[in-house]
C-alpha positions as CSV (number, residue, x, y, z in Angstrom):
1,M,0.0,0.0,0.0
2,T,1.2,3.4,-0.9
3,D,0.3,6.9,0.4
4,Q,-0.5,9.6,-2.1
5,K,-0.7,13.2,-1.3
6,D,-3.9,15.2,-2.2
7,T,-2.6,17.8,-4.6
8,S,-5.5,20.2,-3.9
9,S,-4.9,20.3,-0.1
10,D,-2.9,19.0,2.8
11,S,-5.7,16.6,3.8
12,Y,-5.3,12.9,4.3
13,C,-5.4,10.8,1.2
14,H,-4.3,7.1,1.0
15,Q,-4.5,4.7,-1.9
16,T,-5.0,1.1,-0.9
17,A,-3.5,-1.9,-2.6
18,D,-6.7,-2.5,-4.6
19,G,-6.7,1.0,-6.0
20,R,-9.3,2.6,-3.6
21,T,-8.6,6.2,-2.5
22,L,-9.4,6.8,1.2
23,R,-9.9,10.2,2.6
24,G,-12.0,9.6,5.8
25,V,-13.7,7.2,8.1
26,V,-17.1,6.7,9.5
27,F,-18.0,4.8,12.7
28,D,-21.2,3.0,13.6
29,M,-21.7,3.5,17.4
30,D,-23.7,0.8,19.3
31,G,-21.7,-2.4,19.7
32,L,-18.8,-0.9,17.7
33,M,-17.6,2.0,19.8
34,F,-19.3,1.0,23.0
35,N,-20.6,-2.1,24.6
36,S,-24.1,-0.6,24.4
37,E,-25.5,-3.8,22.8
38,T,-25.0,-5.5,26.2
39,I,-27.0,-2.6,27.8
40,Y,-29.7,-3.0,25.1
41,D,-30.0,-6.7,26.2
42,M,-30.7,-5.5,29.7
43,V,-33.2,-2.9,28.4
44,G,-35.0,-5.3,26.1
45,D,-35.3,-7.9,28.9
46,T,-36.7,-5.2,31.3
47,L,-39.3,-4.1,28.7
48,L,-40.4,-7.6,27.9
49,Q,-40.4,-8.8,31.5
50,R,-42.9,-6.0,32.3
51,R,-45.1,-7.6,29.6
52,G,-44.6,-11.3,30.6
53,Y,-41.8,-12.2,28.1
54,R,-38.0,-12.5,28.0
55,F,-35.6,-11.1,25.5
56,S,-34.0,-13.7,23.3
57,K,-30.9,-13.9,21.1
58,E,-33.1,-14.6,18.1
59,L,-35.2,-11.4,18.7
60,K,-32.0,-9.4,19.3
61,D,-30.5,-10.5,16.0
62,A,-33.7,-9.5,14.1
63,M,-33.7,-6.0,15.7
64,M,-30.0,-5.2,15.7
65,G,-28.8,-2.3,13.5
66,L,-32.3,-1.1,12.6
67,P,-33.6,2.4,13.3
68,P,-36.1,2.7,16.3
69,E,-39.3,2.5,14.3
70,K,-38.3,-0.8,12.7
71,T,-36.5,-2.1,15.8
72,F,-39.6,-1.8,18.0
73,G,-41.8,-2.9,15.2
74,V,-39.9,-6.2,15.2
75,M,-40.4,-6.5,19.0
76,I,-44.1,-5.7,18.7
77,D,-44.7,-8.3,15.9
78,W,-42.5,-10.9,17.6
79,H,-44.6,-11.0,20.8
80,K,-47.9,-9.5,19.4
81,L,-47.6,-6.6,21.9
82,D,-50.3,-4.0,22.2
83,D,-47.8,-1.1,22.4
84,D,-46.9,1.2,19.6
85,W,-43.3,1.7,18.6
86,K,-43.1,5.3,19.9
87,S,-44.2,4.4,23.4
88,L,-41.7,1.5,23.5
89,S,-39.0,3.7,22.3
90,V,-39.6,6.3,25.0
91,E,-39.7,3.6,27.7
92,S,-36.5,2.0,26.3
93,N,-34.7,5.3,26.3
94,E,-35.7,5.9,29.9
95,V,-34.3,2.5,31.0
96,F,-31.1,2.9,28.9
97,L,-30.2,6.2,30.4
98,T,-30.3,4.9,33.9
99,L,-27.7,2.2,33.0
100,I,-25.0,4.3,31.2
101,D,-23.1,5.5,34.2
102,D,-22.6,2.0,35.6
103,H,-22.4,-0.1,32.5
104,L,-21.3,1.8,29.4
105,E,-17.7,1.1,28.3
106,M,-15.6,1.8,25.2
107,M,-14.8,-1.2,23.1
108,P,-11.2,-2.5,23.0
109,G,-9.0,-0.5,20.6
110,L,-11.3,2.5,20.2
111,A,-9.3,5.0,22.2
112,E,-6.0,4.1,20.5
113,L,-7.6,4.1,17.0
114,L,-9.1,7.6,17.5
115,D,-5.7,8.9,18.6
116,A,-4.0,7.3,15.6
117,L,-6.7,8.8,13.2
118,E,-6.2,12.2,14.7
119,A,-2.4,12.0,14.5
120,A,-2.8,11.2,10.8
121,G,-5.3,14.0,10.2
122,I,-8.0,11.6,9.1
123,P,-11.5,13.2,9.3
124,K,-14.1,11.1,11.0
125,A,-17.9,10.9,11.5
126,I,-20.5,8.7,13.2
127,G,-23.5,7.2,11.5
128,T,-25.7,5.5,14.1
129,S,-29.3,4.1,14.1
130,S,-29.6,5.3,17.7
131,S,-31.4,8.5,18.6
132,I,-29.7,11.7,19.5
133,Q,-31.2,11.3,23.0
134,L,-29.1,8.2,23.5
135,A,-26.1,8.8,21.3
136,H,-25.0,12.1,22.9
137,P,-25.0,10.8,26.5
138,C,-22.9,7.8,25.4
139,L,-20.4,10.0,23.6
140,N,-20.4,12.6,26.4
141,K,-19.4,10.0,29.0
142,Y,-16.0,9.8,27.3
143,S,-15.9,13.4,25.9
144,L,-16.0,12.2,22.3
145,I,-18.5,14.5,20.7
146,E,-15.9,17.2,19.8
147,R,-13.6,14.7,18.3
148,F,-15.9,14.0,15.3
149,T,-16.7,16.3,12.4
150,A,-20.3,15.0,12.2
151,I,-22.6,12.8,14.2
152,L,-25.6,11.5,12.3
153,T,-28.4,9.7,14.2
154,C,-31.8,8.3,13.2
155,E,-33.2,11.8,13.2
156,S,-30.7,12.7,10.4
157,I,-32.3,10.4,7.8
158,T,-35.6,9.2,6.4
159,R,-34.5,5.7,5.5
160,G,-32.6,3.6,8.1
161,K,-30.0,0.8,7.7
162,P,-29.7,-1.3,5.6
163,N,-30.4,1.6,3.3
164,P,-27.1,3.5,2.7
165,E,-28.6,7.0,3.3
166,I,-26.9,7.5,6.6
167,Y,-23.5,6.7,5.3
168,E,-23.9,8.7,2.2
169,K,-24.8,11.7,4.3
170,A,-22.0,11.1,6.8
171,A,-19.5,11.0,4.0
172,A,-21.0,14.2,2.6
173,K,-20.6,15.9,6.0
174,L,-16.9,15.2,5.6
175,G,-16.9,16.7,2.2
176,L,-16.4,13.3,0.6
177,S,-18.2,10.7,-1.5
178,S,-19.1,7.5,0.3
179,R,-16.6,5.6,-1.9
180,E,-13.8,7.6,-0.3
181,V,-14.5,6.5,3.3
182,L,-13.8,3.4,5.3
183,I,-16.8,2.4,7.4
184,F,-16.7,0.4,10.7
185,E,-19.7,-1.7,11.5
186,D,-20.6,-4.5,13.8
187,S,-24.0,-5.7,12.4
188,H,-25.2,-7.3,9.2
189,Y,-27.7,-4.5,8.5
190,G,-25.0,-1.9,9.1
191,C,-22.5,-3.7,6.8
192,R,-25.2,-4.0,4.1
193,A,-25.7,-0.2,4.4
194,A,-22.0,0.5,4.2
195,H,-21.5,-1.8,1.2
196,A,-24.5,-0.4,-0.6
197,A,-23.0,3.1,-0.2
198,G,-19.9,1.9,-2.0
199,A,-17.6,2.3,1.0
200,L,-14.7,0.2,2.1
201,T,-16.5,-1.9,4.7
202,V,-14.9,-3.3,7.8
203,A,-16.9,-5.6,10.0
204,V,-15.9,-5.6,13.7
205,P,-18.3,-8.1,15.2
206,G,-18.8,-8.4,19.0
207,E,-20.1,-11.3,21.0
208,H,-23.6,-10.2,20.1
209,S,-23.0,-10.4,16.3
210,M,-20.4,-13.2,15.8
211,D,-22.9,-15.2,13.8
212,H,-24.1,-12.4,11.5
213,D,-23.5,-12.6,7.7
214,F,-20.6,-10.3,6.9
215,S,-19.9,-11.7,3.4
216,M,-20.3,-8.2,2.0
217,A,-17.6,-6.7,4.1
218,D,-14.1,-6.1,2.7
219,F,-12.7,-7.9,5.7
220,V,-13.8,-8.9,9.2
221,A,-11.6,-7.5,12.0
222,N,-10.9,-9.1,15.3
223,S,-11.4,-5.8,17.1
224,L,-10.7,-2.1,16.6
225,A,-7.1,-2.9,17.5
226,D,-6.7,-5.3,14.5
227,P,-3.5,-4.4,12.6
228,R,-5.2,-4.8,9.3
229,I,-7.3,-1.7,10.0
230,Y,-4.1,0.4,10.4
231,E,-2.5,-1.2,7.4
232,T,-5.6,-0.5,5.2
233,L,-5.6,3.1,6.3
234,G,-1.9,3.5,5.9
235,I,-1.2,4.7,9.4
236,S,1.0,3.5,12.2
237,Q,-0.3,1.6,15.2
238,G,1.1,3.0,18.4
């Protein structure tokens, strides 16, 4: 892999071995930057126990990576609940916010990767299916909001993942096309969105998504500390 300088500016520009030109990165958030999927397990189980059910792995897989309307629509259909998706979303957010202080943690390798991206001058954004009500408290816990050029949430789009809209818009916020960014994702719906956007797609599954279909990803990383991520971006690792 060889670096190439952007002749129009001093911004980051890297050409990969397969001829792609990378100029920025976009992160998913839940399960990728934070262990929030573990918290969502707790939230889902709380909601369903209040209604006489339990939260299963199968239901979680069907919900993961979708925007709130579709996420709670799956839960409602799955258990034939009388609730509407908006009321479930409000209740879910209330429970989630009570758990952040004690349970939210950054995923392995995130802190070091952010430092390396910033040292290399690589612009970065977030494209999450989460709402701004939840995304900002998670990011604020680790003072990360100011470290991103743009943060897109479910309120930023009209069509959620696996539609590529959020990643196309995130790239545009960086002043780039979606083909010029590397996208980190942990779910099958998210990887489908990134791939559909034409981005270089890196799957970083957690325990919650090890069995997802990541066949559309350019490669599957072991974690955000995987050396292949640094190699693909043409930056040094620590």
